[in-house]
C-alpha positions in Angstrom: 17.0 122.6 118.1 15.0 122.5 114.9 11.5 122.9 116.2 9.8 123.7 112.9 12.5 122.9 110.4 12.2 119.8 108.2 14.4 116.9 109.3 17.8 116.8 107.6 19.4 113.7 106.2 22.0 112.1 108.4 24.8 112.9 105.9 24.2 116.7 106.4 24.4 116.5 110.3 28.2 117.0 110.2 27.8 120.1 108.0 25.2 121.6 110.4 27.6 121.0 113.3 30.4 122.7 111.4 28.3 125.8 110.7 27.2 126.0 114.4 30.8 125.6 115.5 32.0 128.3 113.1 29.5 130.7 114.6 30.5 129.9 118.2 32.4 132.2 120.6 35.9 133.0 119.5 35.3 131.0 116.3 37.1 127.9 117.6 34.5 125.5 119.2 35.5 121.9 119.3 33.0 119.4 117.9 32.2 117.0 120.7 31.3 113.3 120.7 29.2 111.6 123.3 31.0 109.2 125.6 34.4 110.6 125.0 36.5 112.2 127.8 38.0 115.6 126.9 41.0 116.9 128.9 42.4 120.4 128.7 43.5 123.5 130.6 42.0 127.0 130.9 43.1 130.3 132.3 42.1 134.0 132.0 43.2 134.3 128.4 42.2 130.8 127.2 38.8 129.2 127.3 37.3 126.2 125.5 33.9 125.7 123.8 32.6 122.3 122.9 29.6 121.6 120.6 27.6 118.4 120.9 25.0 117.6 118.2 22.5 114.7 118.3 19.3 113.6 116.7 16.0 113.1 118.6 13.4 110.6 117.5 9.7 111.7 117.4 7.9 111.4 120.8 11.2 110.5 122.5 12.6 112.4 125.5 16.3 112.5 125.3 18.4 113.5 128.4 22.1 114.4 128.4 24.4 114.2 131.4 27.6 116.3 131.8 30.5 115.1 133.9 33.3 117.4 134.8 36.4 117.2 137.0 39.2 119.4 138.2 42.0 118.6 140.5 42.3 122.2 141.6 41.1 123.1 145.1 41.7 126.8 144.6 38.4 128.5 145.6 39.7 131.9 144.4 40.0 130.8 140.8 37.4 128.0 140.2 36.7 126.5 136.8 33.4 127.8 135.3 31.2 125.5 133.2 28.3 126.9 131.2 26.0 124.7 129.2 23.8 126.4 126.6 20.7 124.7 125.2 17.9 125.9 123.0 15.7 127.0 125.9 18.0 127.4 128.9 21.4 127.8 130.4 22.9 125.8 133.2 26.1 126.8 134.9 28.3 125.7 137.9 31.8 126.0 139.2 34.5 123.5 140.2 35.3 123.2 143.1 31.5 123.2 143.8 30.8 124.6 147.2 28.0 123.5 149.5 27.2 125.2 152.8 26.1 123.3 155.9 25.0 124.2 159.4 26.8 127.1 161.0 28.2 128.1 157.7 30.4 125.1 157.3 31.7 124.7 153.7 32.3 121.5 151.7 34.0 121.5 148.3 33.7 118.9 145.5 36.0 118.5 142.5 33.8 116.0 140.7 30.5 117.3 139.4 27.9 115.7 137.1 24.6 117.2 136.2 21.7 116.1 134.0 20.6 118.7 131.5 16.9 119.6 131.2 15.6 117.2 128.5 14.2 118.5 125.3 10.5 118.3 124.7 9.3 115.6 122.4 8.4 116.8 119.0 5.3 115.7 117.1 7.2 115.4 113.8 7.3 112.2 111.8 11.1 112.3 111.4 14.1 112.9 113.7 15.0 116.4 114.9 18.6 117.6 115.3 19.7 119.5 118.4 23.0 121.1 119.6 24.4 121.7 123.0 27.4 124.1 123.7 29.6 123.5 126.8 31.8 126.5 127.7 34.8 126.0 130.0 36.6 129.1 131.4 38.5 130.4 134.4 39.8 133.8 135.6 43.0 132.2 137.0 46.3 133.7 135.7 47.7 130.2 135.5 46.5 127.0 133.8 43.9 124.8 135.5 43.4 121.3 134.2 39.9 119.8 133.7 38.1 116.8 132.4 34.8 116.8 130.5 32.5 113.9 129.6 29.1 114.2 128.0 26.8 111.2 127.7 23.3 110.4 126.6 21.2 108.7 129.2 19.6 105.5 128.1 17.5 104.9 131.3 15.9 108.3 131.9 12.2 107.4 132.0 11.0 105.4 135.0 8.5 102.5 134.4 5.6 101.5 136.5 6.2 98.6 138.9 9.8 98.3 137.8 12.7 99.0 140.3 15.5 101.2 139.1 18.9 101.4 140.9 21.4 104.2 140.7 24.0 106.2 142.7 24.1 109.8 143.7 26.2 112.2 145.7 25.9 115.9 146.7 27.8 117.1 143.6 26.2 114.4 141.4 22.4 114.6 141.8 20.1 112.5 139.7 16.6 113.0 138.4 14.3 110.9 136.1 11.1 111.3 134.2 7.8 109.5 134.8 4.6 109.6 132.7 1.3 108.4 134.0 -0.2 105.4 132.3 -3.6 105.9 130.8 -5.5 103.9 133.5 -3.6 105.3 136.5 -4.7 108.4 138.4 -2.4 108.1 141.4 1.0 106.5 142.1 3.3 106.0 145.1 7.0 106.7 144.6 8.8 104.3 146.9 12.5 104.9 147.5 14.8 102.7 149.5 18.5 102.5 150.4 20.6 100.0 152.3 22.5 102.8 154.1 21.1 105.2 156.6 23.5 108.0 155.7 24.3 110.1 153.8 21.1 112.1 154.2 19.2 112.6 151.0 16.2 114.5 149.7 13.5 113.1 147.3 11.6 115.7 145.3 8.8 115.6 142.8 8.8 118.5 140.3 6.8 119.5 137.3 8.3 119.4 133.8 9.8 122.9 134.0 13.4 124.0 133.3 15.6 124.5 135.1 15.3 121.5 137.4 16.2 122.3 141.0 18.6 119.5 141.8 21.1 120.9 144.3 21.0 121.0 148.1 20.4 124.8 148.2 17.6 124.9 145.7 15.8 121.5 145.8 13.2 123.0 148.1 12.2 125.8 145.6 9.8 123.7 143.6 7.4 120.8 143.9 7.0 118.5 147.0 10.0 117.0 148.8 10.9 115.0 151.9 14.2 114.0 153.5 15.3 110.4 153.6 17.6 108.0 155.3 16.6 104.4 154.3 13.1 104.9 153.1 10.8 107.5 151.6 7.4 107.5 149.9 5.5 110.2 148.0 2.0 109.9 146.7 1.5 111.8 143.4 -1.9 112.4 141.7 -2.4 112.9 138.0 -4.6 116.0 138.6 -1.7 117.9 140.1 0.3 117.7 136.9 -1.5 118.9 133.8 1.1 117.4 131.5 0.5 114.0 133.2 4.3 113.6 133.8 6.8 114.8 136.3 10.5 114.6 137.4 11.6 112.6 140.4 14.7 114.3 141.8 17.3 112.8 144.2 19.7 115.1 146.1 22.3 114.1 148.6 22.8 116.6 151.4 26.4 117.6 152.4 25.6 117.0 156.1 23.5 114.4 158.0 22.2 116.8 160.6 18.7 117.1 159.0 18.3 113.3 159.1 19.4 113.0 162.8 23.1 112.4 162.1 25.9 113.8 164.1 27.8 117.0 163.1 31.2 116.4 161.5 34.1 117.6 163.6 35.8 120.8 162.4 39.5 120.8 161.3 41.3 123.9 162.4 42.7 125.9 159.5 40.9 123.7 156.9 37.3 124.5 156.1 37.0 122.9 152.7 37.2 119.2 152.3 36.3 116.9 149.5 33.7 114.3 150.5 33.0 112.7 147.2 33.9 109.2 148.2 32.2 109.4 151.6 28.9 110.8 150.4 27.9 108.3 147.7 24.6 106.6 148.2 23.0 103.7 146.4 19.3 104.2 145.9 16.4 102.1 144.4 13.2 103.7 143.2 10.0 102.0 142.3 6.8 103.7 141.2 3.6 101.7 141.9 0.0 102.5 141.2 -2.0 103.8 144.2 -5.5 102.7 145.1 -8.5 103.5 142.9 -11.5 105.6 143.9 -13.6 102.5 144.5 -11.3 101.6 147.4 -12.1 105.0 149.1 -15.8 104.1 148.8 -15.3 100.6 150.2 -13.3 102.0 153.1 -16.0 104.6 154.0 -18.7 101.9 153.9 -16.7 99.6 156.0 -16.0 102.3 158.6 -19.6 103.4 159.0 -21.2 100.0 158.7 -18.8 98.5 161.3 -19.9 100.9 163.9 -23.5 101.1 162.9 -23.7 97.4 163.7 -23.2 98.5 167.3 -26.4 100.5 167.0 -28.2 97.4 165.7 -26.8 95.3 168.6 -27.9 97.9 171.1 -31.4 97.9 169.7 -31.6 94.1 169.9 -30.4 94.1 173.5 -32.8 96.9 174.5 -35.7 95.0 172.8 -34.8 91.7 174.6 -34.5 93.6 177.9 -37.9 95.2 177.4 -39.5 91.8 176.7 -38.0 90.3 179.8 -39.1 93.2 182.0 -42.6 92.9 180.7 -42.7 89.2 181.3 -41.4 89.6 184.8 -43.8 92.4 185.5 -46.7 90.4 184.4 -45.6 87.4 186.4 -45.2 89.6 189.5 -41.6 88.5 190.0 -40.1 92.0 190.3 -39.7 92.6 194.0 -36.9 93.9 196.2 -34.6 91.8 198.3 -35.0 92.1 202.1 -31.3 91.5 202.8 -31.7 87.9 203.9 -32.3 86.4 200.4 -36.1 86.3 200.8 -38.1 88.0 198.0 -41.3 89.6 199.2 -44.0 91.5 197.4 -43.6 94.5 199.6 -41.0 95.8 202.0 -41.8 98.8 204.2 -38.8 101.0 204.8 -38.3 103.3 207.7 -38.0 107.0 207.0 -37.1 108.7 210.3 -35.2 111.5 208.5 -36.8 114.1 206.3 -37.3 113.0 202.7 -35.6 116.1 201.3 -32.3 115.6 203.1 -32.1 111.8 203.1 -32.3 110.7 199.6 -32.3 106.9 199.8 -31.2 106.9 203.5 -32.6 104.2 205.8 -32.6 104.2 209.6 -30.8 101.1 210.5 -32.1 101.2 214.1 -35.7 100.8 213.0 -35.8 98.8 209.9 -38.0 96.1 211.3 -41.0 96.9 209.1 -43.4 98.6 211.6 -43.0 102.0 210.0 -44.5 103.4 206.8 -42.5 104.9 204.0 -42.3 108.7 204.3 -44.7 110.5 202.1 -43.1 111.7 198.8 -44.8 115.0 199.3 -42.8 115.7 202.4 -40.1 117.8 200.8 -37.9 120.6 202.1 -38.7 124.2 201.3 -38.7 125.4 197.8 -35.3 126.9 198.1 -33.7 123.5 198.5 -34.4 122.6 194.9 -31.5 124.6 193.7 -27.9 124.6 194.7 -26.8 127.3 197.1 -23.6 129.2 196.7 -22.1 127.2 199.5 -23.0 124.0 197.9 -21.6 125.0 194.6 -18.3 126.2 196.0 -17.5 123.2 198.1 -16.3 120.0 196.5 -17.8 117.8 199.2 -20.6 119.9 200.8 -24.2 119.9 199.7 -25.5 118.2 202.8 -27.8 120.3 205.0 -26.8 118.6 208.3 -24.2 120.2 210.5 -20.5 119.2 210.1 -20.5 117.0 213.2 -23.2 114.7 211.6 -21.0 114.2 208.6 -18.0 113.4 210.7 -20.0 110.8 212.7 -21.4 109.2 209.6 -18.5 109.2 207.2 -15.9 108.1 209.7 -17.8 104.9 210.7 -15.7 101.7 210.3 -18.4 100.0 208.2 -20.2 102.2 205.8 -23.2 101.4 203.7 -24.6 103.3 200.7 -27.4 104.7 202.7 -24.8 106.6 204.8 -23.4 108.3 201.7 -26.7 109.0 199.8 -28.4 111.3 202.3 -28.4 114.5 200.2 -31.4 115.8 198.2 -31.5 113.9 194.9 -32.3 117.0 192.9 -29.4 118.9 194.3 -26.9 116.1 193.7 -28.2 115.5 190.2 -27.8 119.2 189.3 -24.3 119.1 190.7 -23.4 116.2 188.4 -25.1 117.8 185.4 -22.5 120.5 185.6 -19.9 118.0 184.3 -22.0 117.6 181.1 -22.4 121.3 180.5 -18.9 122.2 181.4 -17.4 119.6 179.0 -19.5 120.9 176.1 -18.2 124.4 176.8 -14.6 123.1 177.0 -15.0 121.1 173.8 -16.2 124.1 171.8 -13.5 126.5 173.0 -10.8 123.8 172.7 -11.8 122.4 169.3 -12.3 125.6 167.3 -8.7 126.9 167.5 -7.4 123.3 167.1 -9.3 123.0 163.8 -8.1 126.3 162.6 -4.5 125.4 163.5 -4.4 122.1 161.7 -6.0 123.6 158.6 -3.1 126.1 158.7 -0.6 123.2 159.0 -2.1 121.4 156.1 -2.2 124.5 154.0 1.4 125.3 154.7 2.4 121.8 153.7 0.4 121.9 150.5 1.8 125.4 149.5 5.4 124.8 150.4 5.5 121.1 149.4 7.6 120.4 152.5 6.4 116.9 153.6 8.8 117.0 156.6 6.2 119.1 158.5 3.8 116.3 159.1 4.7 112.8 160.4 2.5 110.5 158.3 2.9 106.8 157.5 3.7 107.7 153.9 3.4 104.1 152.7 -0.2 104.2 153.6 -1.3 107.9 153.3 -4.2 108.2 151.0 -5.0 111.8 150.0 -8.5 113.2 149.5 -9.0 116.9 148.5 -6.6 119.0 150.5 -6.1 116.3 153.1 -2.8 114.3 152.8 -3.8 111.3 154.9 -7.6 110.8 154.7 -7.5 107.3 156.0 -6.0 108.4 159.4 -8.9 110.9 159.7 -11.7 108.5 158.6 -10.6 105.8 161.1 -11.6 108.2 164.0 -15.3 108.0 163.0 -15.7 105.2 165.4 -15.2 107.4 168.5 -17.8 109.8 167.3 -20.4 107.2 166.4 -19.9 105.1 169.5 -19.8 108.2 171.7 -23.2 109.3 170.3 -24.5 105.7 170.8 -23.4 105.8 174.4 -25.3 109.1 174.9 -28.4 107.5 173.5 -28.1 104.5 175.8 -27.6 106.8 178.8 -30.5 109.0 177.7 -32.8 105.9 177.5 -31.8 104.9 181.1 -32.2 108.5 182.2 -35.7 108.7 180.8 -36.8 105.4 182.3 -35.3 106.6 185.7 -37.3 109.8 185.5 -40.5 108.0 184.8 -39.9 105.7 187.7 -39.2 108.7 190.0 -42.4 110.4 188.8 -44.3 107.3 189.6 -42.6 107.2 193.0 -41.4 103.7 192.4 -40.0 102.2 195.6 -37.2 100.4 193.8 -36.0 103.7 192.3 -36.3 105.7 195.5 -34.7 103.4 198.0 -33.0 100.5 196.3 -29.9 100.1 194.3 -27.2 102.6 193.4 -28.5 106.2 193.2 -28.8 107.1 189.5 -26.9 110.2 188.5 -26.3 110.5 184.7 -24.3 113.7 184.5 -20.9 112.0 184.5 -22.1 109.5 181.9 -23.2 112.3 179.6 -19.8 113.9 180.0 -18.1 110.6 179.2 -20.0 110.3 176.0 -19.2 113.8 174.9 -15.5 113.2 175.8 -15.5 110.1 173.6 -16.9 112.0 170.7 -14.4 114.8 171.2 -11.6 112.4 171.3 -12.5 111.3 167.8 -12.7 114.9 166.6 -9.4 116.0 168.1 -7.6 112.8 167.1 -8.8 113.4 163.6 -7.5 117.0 163.9 -4.2 115.7 165.1 -3.8 113.3 162.2 -4.5 116.1 159.7 -0.8 117.0 160.3 0.7 114.9 163.2 3.8 116.4 164.7 5.4 117.1 168.1 3.7 120.5 168.5 0.1 119.3 168.3 0.3 115.9 169.9 -1.6 117.2 172.9 -4.7 117.5 170.7 -4.7 113.7 170.5 -4.3 113.2 174.3 -6.2 116.0 176.0 -9.5 114.3 176.0 -7.9 110.9 176.8 -6.9 112.5 180.1 -10.5 113.6 180.7 -11.9 110.2 179.7 -9.6 108.4 182.2 -10.3 111.0 184.9 -14.1 111.0 184.4 -14.1 107.2 184.5 -12.3 107.2 187.9 -14.7 109.9 189.2 -17.7 107.9 188.0 -16.4 104.7 189.6 -15.9 106.6 192.9 -19.2 108.3 192.7 -21.0 105.0 192.4 -20.6 104.2 196.1 -19.9 107.8 197.3 -22.6 109.9 195.6 -22.6 112.6 198.3 -18.8 113.3 198.5 -17.6 113.2 194.9 -15.6 116.2 193.6 -17.3 119.1 191.9 -17.1 119.6 188.2 -15.1 122.8 188.7 -12.3 121.3 190.7 -12.2 118.2 188.4 -11.9 120.2 185.2 -9.4 122.5 186.9 -7.3 119.4 187.7 -7.5 118.3 184.1 -6.4 121.7 183.0 -3.3 121.5 185.3 -2.5 118.1 183.8 -2.8 119.3 180.2 -0.7 122.3 181.0 1.9 120.0 182.5 1.8 117.9 179.4 2.4 120.9 177.2 5.3 121.9 179.3 6.6 118.4 179.0 6.7 118.7 175.2 8.9 121.8 175.5 11.1 121.0 178.5 10.7 117.2 179.0 13.4 116.1 176.6 16.6 117.1 178.4 15.8 119.3 181.3 16.3 117.4 184.6 14.7 120.1 186.7 11.4 119.7 184.9 11.3 116.0 185.7 12.2 116.6 189.4 9.3 119.1 189.7 6.8 116.9 187.9 7.7 113.9 189.9 7.3 115.9 193.2 3.9 117.1 192.0 3.0 113.5 191.2 4.0 112.2 194.6 2.4 115.1 196.6 -0.9 114.8 194.6 -1.0 111.1 195.3 -0.6 111.6 199.0 -3.1 114.4 199.2 -5.7 112.5 197.2 -5.1 109.4 199.2 -5.7 111.3 202.5 -9.0 112.7 201.2 -10.1 109.3 200.0 -9.1 107.5 203.3 -11.0 110.0 205.4 -14.0 110.3 203.0 -13.4 114.0 202.5 -13.6 114.8 206.2 -9.9 115.5 206.7 -9.1 119.2 206.9 -5.6 120.5 206.3 -6.2 123.7 208.2 -4.2 126.8 207.7 -1.0 125.1 206.8 -1.1 122.7 203.9 1.9 120.8 205.3 -0.6 119.6 208.0 -1.6 116.8 205.6 1.9 115.3 205.8 2.2 115.9 209.5 -1.1 114.0 209.9 0.1 111.2 207.7 3.3 110.8 209.6 1.3 110.8 212.9 -1.0 108.0 211.7 2.0 106.0 210.5 3.8 106.4 213.8 0.8 105.6 216.1 -0.7 102.8 214.0 2.4 101.1 212.7 5.3 101.9 215.0 4.0 102.7 218.4 1.4 100.0 218.8 1.1 98.3 215.4 -2.6 98.6 215.5 -4.8 97.5 212.6 -5.9 100.4 210.3 -9.4 101.7 210.9 -10.3 101.3 207.2 -8.5 98.2 206.1 -9.8 97.9 202.5 -9.2 101.6 201.7 -5.8 101.3 203.3 -4.8 98.4 201.0 -6.0 100.2 197.9 -4.2 103.4 198.8 -0.9 101.6 199.7 -0.9 99.7 196.4 -2.0 102.9 194.5 0.8 104.9 196.1 3.4 102.3 195.4 2.3 102.2 191.7 2.4 106.0 191.4 5.7 106.4 193.2 7.2 103.8 190.9 5.9 105.6 187.9 7.3 108.9 189.3 10.7 107.2 189.8 10.6 105.7 186.4 10.0 109.1 184.8 12.7 110.7 186.9 15.3 108.0 185.9 14.5 107.3 182.3 12.9 110.6 181.3 10.8 109.3 178.3 10.7 111.8 175.4 7.0 111.3 174.9 5.9 113.0 178.1 2.2 113.2 177.0 2.0 109.4 176.7 3.8 109.1 180.0 1.1 111.1 181.7 -1.6 109.2 179.9 0.0 106.0 181.1 -0.3 107.2 184.7 -4.0 107.9 184.3 -4.6 104.5 182.7 -2.7 102.6 185.4 -4.7 104.3 188.2 -8.0 103.7 186.4 -7.2 100.0 185.9 -6.0 99.6 189.5 -9.2 101.2 190.8 -11.5 99.2 188.5 -9.8 95.9 189.5 -10.1 96.9 193.2 -13.8 97.7 192.7 -14.6 94.4 191.0 -12.7 92.4 193.6 -14.5 94.2 196.4 -17.8 93.7 194.7 -17.3 89.9 194.4 -15.9 89.9 198.0 -19.2 91.5 199.2 -21.1 88.6 197.6 -22.5 90.7 194.8 -23.1 89.3 191.4 -22.0 90.1 187.9 -25.0 90.0 185.5 -24.5 88.6 182.0 -24.4 92.0 180.3 -21.7 93.6 182.5 -19.8 90.3 182.4 -19.9 90.3 178.6 -18.8 93.9 178.6 -15.9 93.1 180.9 -14.7 90.2 178.8 -15.2 92.3 175.6 -13.3 95.2 177.1 -10.3 93.0 178.0 -10.2 91.3 174.6 -10.6 94.4 172.5 -8.2 96.4 174.6 -5.6 93.6 174.2 -6.0 93.6 170.4 -6.0 97.4 170.3 -2.8 97.8 172.3 -1.1 95.3 170.0 -1.7 97.6 167.1 -0.9 100.7 169.1 2.6 99.5 169.8 3.2 98.8 166.0 5.0 102.2 165.7 4.5 103.5 162.2 6.0 107.0 162.7 7.5 109.0 165.6 7.7 112.7 166.0 10.3 112.2 168.7 12.8 111.7 165.8 13.6 113.5 162.6 11.1 113.2 159.7 13.6 111.0 157.8 14.1 108.7 160.8 10.4 108.5 161.3 9.9 107.3 157.7 12.1 104.3 158.4 9.2 103.0 160.5 6.6 103.4 157.8 4.7 100.3 156.7 2.2 99.4 154.0 -1.6 99.2 154.6 -2.9 96.1 156.2 -6.8 96.5 155.9 -8.6 96.8 152.6 -5.5 98.3 151.1 -6.5 101.6 152.8 -6.0 101.4 156.6 -2.7 100.9 158.4 -2.0 99.5 161.9 -2.7 102.8 163.6 -6.1 103.1 161.9 -6.9 99.6 163.2 -5.9 101.0 166.7 -8.4 103.8 166.2 -11.2 101.3 165.3 -10.4 98.9 168.2 -9.7 101.6 170.8 -13.1 103.3 170.0 -14.8 99.9 170.6 -12.8 99.2 173.7 -13.7 102.6 175.2 -17.3 102.0 174.4 -17.3 98.6 176.1 -15.4 100.2 179.1 -18.2 102.8 179.4 -20.8 100.1 179.3 -19.0 98.3 182.1 -19.3 101.4 184.3 -22.9 101.8 183.3 -24.1 98.3 184.0 -21.6 97.0 186.6 -24.0 97.4 189.5 -27.3 96.5 187.8 -27.5 93.5 190.1 -28.1 95.9 193.1 -31.3 97.4 191.7 -33.3 95.1 194.0 -31.0 95.5 197.1 -31.7 98.0 199.8 -29.2 100.7 200.2 -28.6 100.0 203.8 -27.3 96.6 202.7 -24.9 97.8 200.0 -21.4 98.2 201.4 -19.2 101.2 200.6 -15.6 100.5 199.4 
C-alpha cells in the first residue's frame, strides 16, 4: 500500500505488479485478477502464490472478499490459505473445523472471508495496493482447490436503508457503518425469516483483525445471539472514529438459541453442513432517539404522578371545607343504631377503660349510664407490651382465656367484641409492621443494588448482551445503564408510595388530635384506627419500585425474585389489613407475618432452581399450599381460639370431626355460615391452583406464587364488600370512586402486562423474538406502561382499604357486625 508515495499513472500499475510478483516467495507468484476463478493443486513440494493489485480512491473504503473451496475432507492434510496485506495477515485451512457442544466437530469445504479493509487515504489521487494469497499443503499428494477474489461493491451500510445478504458458519459477513453528522445514536435492527440456524450479531471497532468466526466473535465489541430478530443500540461516544463494523456469524449448532442437538453418527464425526446452515439476513440501521426525548420522558413520568399529589390536595381541601361546614351547622352526630341522629348518645362502660377499647356492654346500652372517665386507665405497666403479648400472635388481652373463648365463639359477633384490648398496646403491636418492613427493606435492597450493578458492569465490560433480557427494540441507554426507560418507569411506585404515606400520616395526626380531645366519635364509634399496617403498605409500595428498577437494570432468571418479593408482601399486608379492620384484637403479629413472607420468598427462590423439571418439588409445594390453606382456614373459622395441642395433626382430626358431625351425621347448619362460605370457596380456589401447578408445572414459579396471593386477595376483598353491602352499610363517594378506578386501571394494566416483550424462561435469542418497538413518546414500551398503570392501580387499591369503612365513623361499634 503506497501510504506516502505519489500516485502512479494507471499505465504503470502493471509494472508495479510485475516487480512485486518477482519479489514474492519462490519467485513465481501469479498475477491475479478480481472476479476470476483460479483452480489448481498443491502438495508438500508445490505451493502457489497469487498477487492482486488494485487502486483505491481518496476517502473510499475498499473491501476485498476471498472465496476458496477444496473437495478434500482429509483433516490430516488440509489446504492452508494465507492472505498478506500491508498491515495484517489472515489465515485459515480447508476443511475449516468448528467445534460444538461436547466437542462435536463440523467441517466445511467452502470458506469465504472478508479481508480487513484498507484505511481511506487523505490524498487527492488514487493509491495502489497489493494483496498476496498463498496456497499450500503438507500433503504428499496433490489436493485440488479453487480461489476467487472479489471487490465488494456494497460494503458500507446506509442509514434507514435495508440491506440483504446471506451467511453461513464458514462464510461470515461484516460491513462498515459511519455515523452521520447529526446522529449520536443508532439502532441496528436485524431480521431473518428463518429461526435457525442460530447466528450472532456483533458490533466491533475499526480494528484489524476482525473477529468473524464462531470461536472468536466474542473476543471484541458487543454481541448478541439471534434467531429471527436482534437489535443493538450503538452510541457515537463509544467509537472515537465515529464508525464501526457490524459482524454476522452463523453458529455451527443451534443449541445456544434453543435448538435441538444434532444426532451423532457413529464412526463419522466430521460432516459438511454448508447447504444446511445458510441464513438470509436483512440489516437496517436507523437513528435512535435524541436527548430531548429523554427530557420529555422524565418530565412526563414525574408530572404524571405529581398530578396525584395535586388531586390529593384538592380532595383534602374539599373534605376540610365540608367538615367545617357540618361542624358549624351542628350536623355531626353519631347514629344510635335505629337511624335517628341525636346530639348526644351516652354509652355504657361497665368494663375498665384500659381493657375495653371501644367495647360496649350490650346488656345496658339504654342510656342511663355515663361514659367512663378517660382518666380511668390501667396501671402504668399496661402502656407497653409485655413479653407474653409480643410472643403471641393473638394474645394481648388481659382477660383470662375463658373470656376470650366465650366472646369470640359467639354466633353473632360485633366489632365491640373484638376491640376490647387497650388501644395503645394494639397500636404499638401494629407499628411493629412498619419498623420491621423498613429493616427488611434496607437489608434486602443493599445487596440487591450491589448485585445488579455487578451484572451491568459485567455486561458492559464483556459486551455479552445475552446476560440481560431487555426489550432491545426499546432499550434506551443512559450512562452505564442499558435500559434507562425500564428503570425510569418505576418512579411511579416510589412517588405514589410516598403520597400514600402522607395521606396516612394526615389521618393519623387527625386521629391523635381527636384522641387527645377525648372525642366520643373516635373513642367508641367506627372502625378502630390503627395505621401501622398502612405505613407498612406505603413502604412496601416504594420498595417495589426500587427493587423493580433494580431488576430491570439487568433482568434475567436469577434475579427475578427482586421484582416479586415485595409484591408478595403487598398482597399479604393488604389481606392482613382487610382482616384487621373487623378483627383488631386477633390479627397476626408482625413477626409471624414477615416470617411467613420469608418462607414464601424462599419457596419462590427454590422454584426458580428446581421448579422447571423436578416433579418432587411441585408435589411438596402443592402439599404445603393445601396444608397452609387448611390451617389458616381453621384459625379464621374459630377466630384464633382453636388450639392444635401437642400434635399438629390434631387440626386435621378436628376438621374431619366437624365435617362428620355437621355434614354427615346430622347435616346441621354450620355455626358460622358466612365464614364457612368464604372458607369453602377459598379452599376450592387454592386447591384448584395447587392442582394446576402440579399438573402443568409453569416455568415461571415466582409469578405462579404471586398469582395465588392475588387470587386470595381479590376473593377476600370481594367477600368483604359483599358482606358490607349485605349488612346495609354504605359506600361513600370516595371509596366508590377508588373501587371503580382500581378496577379500570387494573384491567388496563393487566392488558399491557400480558404483552410479553421478553422472557427469561427461554434463551436470549428466543426472547428477542418477542421484542417490540416503543409505544409511548418513542421512549416507553408496553412493560413501562404496565409499570405506570400498576403503580396507579396499587395506589387506588390502598385507598380502597383506607376509605372503605369511612361510612361507619358515626356508627357505634356494638352495631358494626364482624365478618
